[in-house]
Structures are given as structure tokens and as C-alpha cells.
N, C-alpha and C positions, 0 to 999 in steps of 0.2 A: 416571372418569365417575361411579361410584357415590359417591365422596367428594364430588364437586362437587354432585351432587343432594342429598346429606345436608346439606351446608353451606347450600345455597340453601333447602332446606326449613326448617332451623332458623332461618335468617335471616328467612324469610317469617313464621314463627310470632311471632318477636320483634317484627317490624315491625307485625304485626296488633295485638299487645298494646299497643305504643307508640301506635298510632293510636287504639285504643279507649279508652285512658287519657288521651288528649290531651297526650302528653308529646313533642310534635313540635318544640318550639322549642329545638333543640340542633344545633349544627353537625355533631357526629359522626353524629347521626341522619340529617341531610341527606346527608352523604357516603355512608353505608351505603345509604340509600334509592336514591340515584342509582346506585350500584354494582349494587344488586339489579335495578333496572329495565333497566339495560343488559345484564345477564347472564341474566336469567330468560327462560323461554319465555313465549309469549303468554298462556296460561292463568294461570300464576302472577303474571305482570305485571298482568293484568286484576283479579285478586283484591286486590292491593295498591292499584291505582289506585282501586278502589271504596272501599277502606278510608280513603284519604287525600283523597277528594273534598272533604270539609269543611275540610281543613287547607292547601289550596294557598297561601293568603295567608301563613300562618305559615311555611311552609317556603321561601317565596321570599325570605327575609331573608338568605340567604348565597348565594355564587356557586354552590356545588354544589346547594343546596336549590332555587335558582331554576331551575337546569337540570333538576332532578328534577321540579319543578312543571310545567315546559314539556313534558317527556316524558309526564307523566301526562295533560296536556291533549291533546297530539297523538295519543297512542295510544288515547284514549277515544272512545266512540261518541257520537252526537248527544245521546242522553238524559243521559249522564254529563256532557257538556259543558254542557248547560243547568243541571244541578245545581251544577256548578263555578262557572258564571257567577253563579248566584244566591248561592252561598256567598261569593264575593269581592266582591259588589256593595258591601257596606259598607266594604270596605278599598281601593277603587279609588284614592282620593286618596293614601293612604299608599303603595300599590304604585307608582303613577305617579311619585312623588317619591323613590323609593328606588333606590339604586345597582343592586341586583340585581332588585328587584321589577319595575322598569319593563320588564325584558326579557320577563317573563311577559306583561305587557300587550301589548307589541309582537308577540309570538308569537300571542296570541289575536286581535289585530286582523288579523294577516297570514293566519291559517289558518282562520278561522271563516266558513262559508257563510251561517249564520243572522245576516245583518247586522241584521235587525230586532231580534233578541234583544240584540245588541251595543249598538244604540241605546238600548234599555230599560234595560240594566245598566251597561255601561261608560260610554257617552256621557252618560247621565243624571247620573251622578256627576261626570264631568269638567265638564260644563256648570255644575252647581251649585257646584262648587268651583274653577273655572277659575283664579282669582287665586292661590290656593295652589299649584296644579299648575304654572302657568306661571312662578312665581317660583323653582321648582327647576330645576337643570340637567337632571335626568333627566325631569322633567315636560315640559319644553320639547321634549325628544326625542320624547316620545309624541305631542304635538300636531303637531310637524313630520312625524312618520311618517304621521299621518292625512292631512295635506295634501300632502306630497311625500316619499315614501320613496325618496330618491335619494342617490347618492354625494356630492352637494354638502353634505349635512347628516349623513351617517352613514358611519362607517368601513366600508370594503369587507368586512371580516371579519364585521361584524354583518349586512350585507346577504347575504353568502354563506351564513351560518348560517341565516338566515330562509328563503332559497331551498332550502337543503339540507333543512331541517326540513319543508318542504311535502311532501316525499316520504314522510314518516312518517305524515302525517295522512290523514284520510278525506274531505277536501274534494272536491266535484264541480264547484263553480262556478269559472269562469275567474278568475284572480287579478285581471285588469284590471276585470272586472265587480264583484268584491268591493270593490276599492279605490275604484271610482267610487261604489258604494253607500255606502261609509264616508264619503267627502267629502260626498256629498249629505246624509247623515245629520247631519253636524256643522254645516252652514251653514243 
């Protein structure tokens, strides 16, 4: 247990340095970050999440990084979520069109109570760049998710993961209400 705490503490310090020096665009960093978020206690995890708020778009470029970004988002409080949405606003088109990045967008759409903020950040970018997004296989998934998040369009494992991840978040609004507000926001 003491060794585990020592390792986690050392890892936390290194991750904090990496975040502060903006050296986050590396798959090894993404793997280590994901491992840390999964293993750390809530206080340690919150420190790292705060350090990585500005870096979600960059870390969502790999499979493990995307999962780490999702967990950062899900474990964060409303104030941090707003900061994260603001930070990724200029990267929405790129994230929507990316093999791993689009999963972060799906999770954000699925788990955010503040649908008004989603409309201002995510939807504003999607609408202004809809042709680019829709021309991508992954961008199409994002649009389909907004309109119809069902097994006709999504692999059951993706839908299971999204449902499972709702248990990690802090949302209070019923999922059907959130989804209806999202659809109303896009049309």
C-alpha cells in the first residue's frame, strides 16, 4: 500500500509537470494518464483533472487518451465542465471527425445537463462546419447520436459504455429530457 501511494504520488507530480509544460500530445502520456485516473483516489484525480482541463482536445487523439479525456469530463464538477467545453470549442470539428475524438463528443452530449452550454459550444461549431463533419465517418456518428442514439446506428458496446459512464458523472437531469433538449437545439 505504501509503495502504491509512493508510485501514484510520483506519477501525479510528473503528470502535473507534463500538463503545465503542455507536453500532452504523446500516446505514452495518454496511457499513463488513463491508468492514473483509474487508480487514484478522488482528491488526487481531481488535481490531475484540473491540470488537464485545457488539454482534453489534445489527449483525445488516441484510444487511451480519449478514454482519459472522457473520464476527466465525467469526474469533473459543473464549473470544470464549463471550462472544458470552452477549451474544446475551437477543436469541435476536428474532434467530431476523429476516430477517437468523436467518442469524447458523444460522452459530452450524453452526460451534460447544461444543454444550453452544449448548444453554445458544441452545436455552434457543428452547425458552422456541418459539411466537413458530415463528410467524415465519425462526424456522421456524432450527428446520428444527436438525432437517434439507438442500436440501429451504433454498436451495442458503444451504447453500453455510454450508459455505464452515466453512473460516473454528476448529471441530475433525466437522460430523455437531455436528449430531447439536444434534438431541439440542433433543429
